[in-house]
C-alpha positions as CSV (number, residue, x, y, z in Angstrom):
1,X,96.9,92.4,134.8
2,X,96.4,94.5,131.7
3,X,100.1,95.4,131.1
4,X,101.0,92.8,128.5
5,X,98.1,93.5,126.2
6,X,98.6,97.3,126.5
7,X,102.3,96.9,125.6
8,X,101.4,94.9,122.5
9,X,98.9,97.6,121.4
10,X,101.3,100.4,122.2
11,X,104.1,98.7,120.1
12,X,101.7,98.3,117.2
13,X,100.5,101.9,117.3
14,X,104.0,103.4,117.6
15,X,104.4,102.6,113.9
16,X,101.6,105.0,112.9
17,X,101.0,108.7,113.5
18,X,97.8,110.5,114.5
19,X,96.9,111.5,111.0
20,X,96.9,107.9,109.8
21,X,94.8,106.8,112.8
22,X,92.3,109.6,112.1
23,X,92.1,108.7,108.4
24,X,91.4,105.1,109.4
25,X,88.7,106.3,111.8
26,X,87.2,108.4,109.0
27,X,87.1,105.4,106.6
28,X,85.6,103.2,109.4
29,X,82.9,105.7,110.2
30,X,82.1,106.3,106.5
31,X,81.7,102.5,106.0
32,X,79.5,102.3,109.1
33,X,77.3,105.1,107.7
34,X,76.9,103.5,104.3
35,X,74.0,101.2,105.3
36,X,72.0,104.2,106.4
37,X,72.1,105.5,102.8
38,X,72.2,109.1,104.0
39,X,74.4,111.5,102.0
40,X,73.9,114.1,104.7
41,X,75.4,112.0,107.4
42,X,78.4,111.2,105.3
43,X,78.8,114.9,104.5
44,X,78.6,115.8,108.2
45,X,81.1,113.1,108.9
46,X,83.4,114.5,106.3
47,X,83.2,118.0,107.7
48,X,83.9,116.8,111.3
49,X,86.9,114.9,110.3
50,X,88.1,117.8,108.1
51,X,88.0,120.0,111.2
52,X,89.8,117.4,113.3
53,X,92.5,117.0,110.7
54,X,92.9,120.7,110.3
55,X,93.1,121.4,114.0
56,X,95.6,118.6,114.9
57,X,99.1,120.1,115.3
58,X,101.4,119.4,112.3
59,X,105.2,119.7,111.9
60,X,108.4,117.7,112.0
61,X,108.1,116.8,115.7
62,X,104.3,117.0,116.0
63,X,101.6,114.5,115.9
64,X,101.1,114.3,112.1
65,X,102.7,115.4,108.8
66,X,101.4,118.5,107.1
67,X,99.8,116.5,104.3
68,X,97.0,115.5,106.6
69,X,96.2,119.1,107.3
70,X,95.8,119.6,103.5
71,X,93.5,116.6,103.5
72,X,91.5,118.3,106.2
73,X,91.1,121.4,104.1
74,X,89.9,119.2,101.2
75,X,87.4,117.5,103.5
76,X,86.1,120.9,104.6
77,X,85.7,121.8,101.0
78,X,83.9,118.6,99.9
79,X,81.8,118.0,103.0
80,X,79.4,120.9,102.6
81,X,78.7,120.0,99.0
82,X,77.7,116.5,100.1
83,X,75.3,118.0,102.7
84,X,73.8,120.5,100.3
85,X,73.3,118.1,97.5
86,X,71.6,115.5,99.7
87,X,67.9,114.9,98.9
88,X,66.7,115.2,102.5
């Protein structure tokens, strides 16, 4: 019953790696948090996705390229500054 739609989704997702999917989810959650106008929530979101990107295995035959791990390090560096500079 659900086999044809799942095959279509699987064929679409095979074109992307986990790092690209996580980056898309980060952008989506950041856009969802913008109406709340809370810099602290966006900072916490950045730190969480930085940890996820940093802990996801990298390498030639792994889930994501090493560039996304460097992006996770950058998120871990920027996220606390967003939290600390928030007004409340």
